[in-house]
C-alpha positions as CSV (number, residue, x, y, z in Angstrom):
1,M,41.3,-24.2,67.6
2,R,39.3,-26.8,69.6
3,A,40.1,-30.3,69.7
4,T,37.2,-32.3,68.3
5,D,36.7,-35.6,70.3
6,S,33.9,-38.5,70.2
7,S,32.5,-37.3,73.6
8,S,29.2,-35.8,74.1
9,P,28.7,-32.2,73.5
10,D,27.9,-31.8,77.4
11,Q,31.5,-33.1,78.2
12,A,34.5,-31.0,77.8
13,P,37.5,-32.8,76.2
14,A,40.3,-34.3,78.3
15,I,42.8,-31.7,79.6
16,A,45.6,-34.1,77.8
17,T,43.9,-33.8,74.7
18,L,43.5,-30.0,74.8
19,M,47.1,-29.7,75.9
20,E,48.4,-31.4,72.8
21,R,46.4,-29.7,70.3
22,G,46.6,-26.0,71.4
23,E,44.1,-23.1,72.1
24,L,45.0,-20.5,69.4
25,F,42.5,-18.1,70.4
26,A,43.4,-17.9,74.0
27,A,46.2,-15.1,74.6
28,E,48.5,-17.2,76.3
29,C,48.6,-20.5,74.2
30,P,52.1,-21.2,73.0
31,S,50.5,-21.8,69.6
32,R,50.5,-18.3,68.8
33,A,54.3,-18.2,68.8
34,V,54.5,-20.5,66.4
35,L,51.6,-19.1,64.3
36,Q,53.6,-16.2,64.1
37,H,57.0,-17.8,63.4
38,V,55.5,-20.1,60.5
39,T,53.0,-17.0,58.9
40,S,55.4,-14.1,59.0
41,R,56.5,-12.7,55.9
42,W,59.8,-14.0,56.0
43,G,58.9,-17.4,57.8
44,V,56.6,-18.3,54.6
45,L,59.6,-17.3,52.5
46,V,62.0,-19.3,54.3
47,L,59.6,-22.4,54.4
48,V,58.8,-22.1,50.8
49,A,62.5,-21.7,49.7
50,L,63.9,-24.7,51.8
51,L,61.3,-26.8,49.9
52,A,63.9,-26.9,46.8
53,G,66.3,-28.5,49.3
54,T,69.4,-27.5,51.4
55,H,70.2,-23.9,51.5
56,R,73.5,-22.1,52.8
57,F,72.4,-18.8,54.6
58,S,73.8,-17.0,51.8
59,D,72.1,-19.0,49.1
60,L,68.6,-18.2,51.1
61,R,69.3,-14.6,51.6
62,R,69.8,-14.2,47.8
63,K,66.6,-16.1,47.0
64,I,64.7,-14.1,49.2
65,G,64.9,-10.5,48.1
66,G,64.7,-7.8,51.0
67,V,65.5,-9.6,53.7
68,S,67.9,-8.3,56.1
69,E,70.7,-10.4,57.5
70,K,69.6,-10.0,60.9
71,M,65.8,-11.0,60.0
72,L,67.0,-14.0,58.5
73,A,69.3,-15.2,61.0
74,Q,66.1,-14.5,63.6
75,T,63.4,-16.4,61.3
76,L,65.8,-19.3,61.1
77,Q,66.5,-19.5,64.6
78,W,62.7,-19.4,65.4
79,L,61.5,-22.4,62.8
80,E,64.9,-24.1,64.1
81,G,63.4,-23.8,67.8
82,D,59.8,-24.8,66.6
83,G,61.4,-28.0,65.2
84,F,60.8,-26.9,61.3
85,V,64.2,-26.4,60.4
86,L,67.5,-28.5,60.8
87,R,70.8,-26.5,61.1
88,T,73.9,-28.4,60.0
89,Q,77.3,-26.9,60.8
90,Y,80.0,-28.6,59.5
91,P,83.2,-28.8,61.4
92,V,85.6,-27.2,58.4
93,V,87.2,-23.5,58.3
94,P,85.7,-21.6,57.2
95,P,82.6,-22.5,58.8
96,K,79.9,-24.3,56.4
97,V,76.2,-23.9,57.6
98,E,73.4,-25.4,56.0
99,Y,69.5,-25.3,56.8
100,S,67.0,-27.8,55.5
101,L,63.5,-28.6,56.5
102,T,62.7,-31.4,58.9
103,P,59.9,-33.7,58.3
104,M,57.7,-31.5,60.6
105,G,59.1,-28.4,58.7
106,L,58.3,-30.2,55.3
107,E,54.6,-30.7,56.4
108,V,54.1,-27.0,57.4
109,A,56.0,-25.8,54.2
110,R,53.6,-27.6,52.1
111,Q,50.8,-25.7,54.0
112,V,52.1,-22.0,53.8
113,E,53.0,-23.1,50.1
114,G,49.7,-23.5,49.4
115,L,48.7,-20.1,50.9
116,A,51.7,-18.4,48.8
117,D,50.4,-19.9,45.6
118,W,47.0,-18.9,45.8
119,I,48.3,-15.2,46.6
120,E,50.5,-15.2,43.6
121,G,47.8,-16.6,41.5
122,N,45.2,-14.2,42.6
123,L,47.1,-11.1,43.0
124,G,45.5,-9.4,39.6
125,R,42.1,-9.8,41.6
126,I,43.8,-8.6,44.7
127,L,45.3,-5.7,43.3
128,S,42.2,-4.8,41.3
129,G,40.1,-4.8,44.4
130,R,42.5,-2.6,46.1
131,R,42.4,-0.1,43.4
132,E,38.8,-0.3,43.3
133,R,38.1,0.1,47.0
134,A,40.8,3.4,47.0
135,D,38.6,4.9,43.8
136,A,35.9,4.3,45.6
137,L,36.9,6.1,48.9
138,A,38.3,9.0,46.9
139,V,35.1,9.6,44.7
140,A,32.8,8.9,47.9
141,P,33.8,9.2,51.1
142,L,32.0,8.3,54.4
143,P,30.7,10.9,56.5
144,G,33.4,12.1,58.6
145,V,35.9,10.8,56.1
146,R,37.9,13.0,53.8
147,A,40.0,11.0,51.2
148,G,40.5,8.3,53.3
149,V,41.3,10.5,56.3
150,R,38.8,10.9,59.3
151,T,38.3,14.4,60.3
152,P,36.8,15.3,63.8
153,A,33.0,15.1,63.9
């Protein structure tokens, strides 16, 4: 996404402005990795779960059905590295570790919560559309396509 500024259309934005904002469509932009961390299935669910407050690892794993221990640990590490999650380790035996959102994590979690809410609120429409497309493909396949499988021309 290109930064907007008040300069004329003939002037390019200042390089400092571009570096600060990021260029999501550029292949090498680090914003792509952050986007992947935040919008991955597990990233969204971790962020939304942490909106409810501080959680221990096992609490998050129970709350987020289907996530493996490895994927949860990796997702938490990514989000911590991006500055969205705070990991607090207490010097006790057995070890106690808690995860919470940073102020920036709270901001991004609210954004993805809106997307998650929209998906849940519109799930009936989405599934209905899927069925309609699947039915249409099964009844009237495109030329060169047999029941959703492309055949040689």
